C-alpha positions, -999 to +999 in steps of 0.1 A: -003+002-002+015+033-011+015+057+018-003+091+012+022+110+032+045+110+002+021+139-011+021+157+019+048+182+019+076+182+042+071+218+057+041+237+066+044+270+044+020+286+071+041+275+100+071+293+077+054+323+071+044+324+108+082+321+119+090+348+098+066+375+102+074+365+144+107+375+141+102+407+116+076+421+141+096+412+169+125+429+153+099+460+144+094+461+180+125+462+194+140+485+171+135+518+192+155+505+215+184+510+190+174+540+176+175+556+212+203+531+225+181+523+255+195+493+279+164+469+282+175+456+313+180+490+333+145+504+323+122+506+352+084+518+358+102+553+368+129+557+337+112+580+309+112+568+276+098+578+243+063+565+237+071+547+210+097+525+229+069+517+250+048+506+222+075+490+205+078+469+237+046+456+235+046+447+204+076+424+205+054+410+237+027+403+213+041+390+185+036+358+183-002+364+186+001+393+160+025+373+136-005+346+138-031+365+133-015+384+101-006+349+087-041+334+091-053+362+073-029+366+046-018+330+034-047+310+018-054+281+032-045+286+067-079+283+082-090+322+087-091+341+123-123+323+136-104+289+132-073+301+153-093+320+177-119+293+184-097+272+208-095+303+230-129+302+242-132+264+245-141+265+283-164+234+290-132+212+305-130+192+335-120+213+366-091+200+378-074+212+348-084+246+356-064+238+389-036+223+376-030+254+347-030+279+378-020+260+406+006+236+394+038+261+384+033+272+421+037+238+432+065+229+414+082+262+425+075+252+458+090+214+451+122+232+437+127+255+476+124+220+487+151+205+469+171+236+473+170+231+511+175+191+507+206+200+488+218+229+511+214+256+481+204+290+488+171+296+497+146+328+490+142+352+523+105+344+519+090+310+503+060+333+489+055+367+487+028+395+476+038+417+452+033+458+463+007+479+436+032+485+412+042+450+407+006+439+407-002+463+377+031+448+362+020+416+362-015+423+350+000+432+318+027+405+320-003+379+324-020+392+293+012+393+273+023+359+280-009+344+280-030+359+251+000+376+235+024+347+229-002+313+234-023+320+201+011+317+181+029+289+198-004+264+208-026+280+190-010+276+151+021+261+158+015+234+178-017+217+158-004+224+124+031+205+132+019+179+150-006+169+122+029+161+103+056+152+129+035+141+160+028+160+194+065+152+209+088+166+177+057+194+172+064+206+208+100+203+207+101+228+173+077+250+189+098+251+223+131+258+201+116+284+184+104+301+216+135+299+232+152+319+208+124+343+203+123+345+243+164+355+238+159+383+216+163+407+247+202+395+247+206+414+213+191+446+226+216+474+237+235+459+268+215+423+266+251+403+261+263+418+292+237+404+312+234+374+292+256+342+294+255+310+279+242+290+312+208+316+305+210+302+269+209+269+276+185+271+302+161+290+282+162+263+258+158+235+280+132+248+302+113+264+274+111+233+255+102+210+285+073+236+292+063+234+255+062+195+260+040+202+293+019+229+273+013+208+244+001+176+265-022+201+280-034+215+250-044+178+237-055+165+267-081+189+270-093+186+233-074+215+219-088+240+248-060+270+239-076+289+269-062+263+297-029+267+279-032+303+285-041+301+321-010+273+323+011+301+309-001+329+335+000+303+362+038+301+353+041+338+354+025+342+388+043+314+404+075+339+392+059+366+412+045+347+440+070+321+445+106+337+439+140+320+436+169+326+459+185+347+432+171+371+406+177+354+371+166+369+336+164+333+320+156+308+341+166+288+376+185+254+371+163+237+398+129+247+385+142+241+347+149+203+359+119+201+372+099+213+340+121+184+325+109+160+347+070+169+341+082+168+305+096+132+306+067+122+330+037+133+308+057+116+277+059+085+293+024+082+309+009+090+274+036+079+253+010+064+225-001+100+218+036+111+210+049+092+185+034+096+157+014+122+138-028+115+136-042+099+112-063+120+085-096+107+075-085+091+043-055+073+059-076+058+088-088+021+085-128+017+073-134+001+102-124+038+126-142+059+100-178+044+106 
């Protein structure tokens, strides 16, 4: 029997155009930093900056979603905005997924503190903190940007299209790799290389690829609910603020990164039959399965 897979293109042009648009929009948003020679790592709420710089930073934060929206409008066969956004409102999901998404990252961070305690590593002054008013204002924006601003791209467009060709695992690894490269854009901003080490780069790739696998599991386990994945992304950002690590790190903490790797391995092993090959298309499925 001749497989229909030979008629399937090796690459998905929609994903390719989305990645190109992603980095083009990110570069456009970051350009004012270069124009005004502002060190992104030194900017605070009290730093006076031109309006165009603030807008540019917001554009970079929303680049994955902006690129996805742009591509589904412009590229034929991409499904359109309705298909892209429908999973965002898929909310009829078992309640334990909501709990896992919102509280799971905080539990993981607390386990990280227990690991540090057992290994004799430095611990934060407080295991739980309540951010101040200014930090909460920043957090709200970060939650929206991290959830809606990114996940419509990562798990809304990239994951489902790639896993239809390569299976969920390799799709998650690919999305995680793109996510990591994009996440490191501040390193090439003015002053960024001075505050970024090779360990930062490695930790970013390991953590985000592992997180991408966990989020892909959540996405598929909830039958494609992008809402739950967005809540999981927000849950991580909440954990960063409420369960701080001992040292302030820009790109990742080794203990938390290791725990995300453990979580990724656990979900792959627990559901391994779902990960290693693409789902069958209707014309490829056995006749008994189509009845």
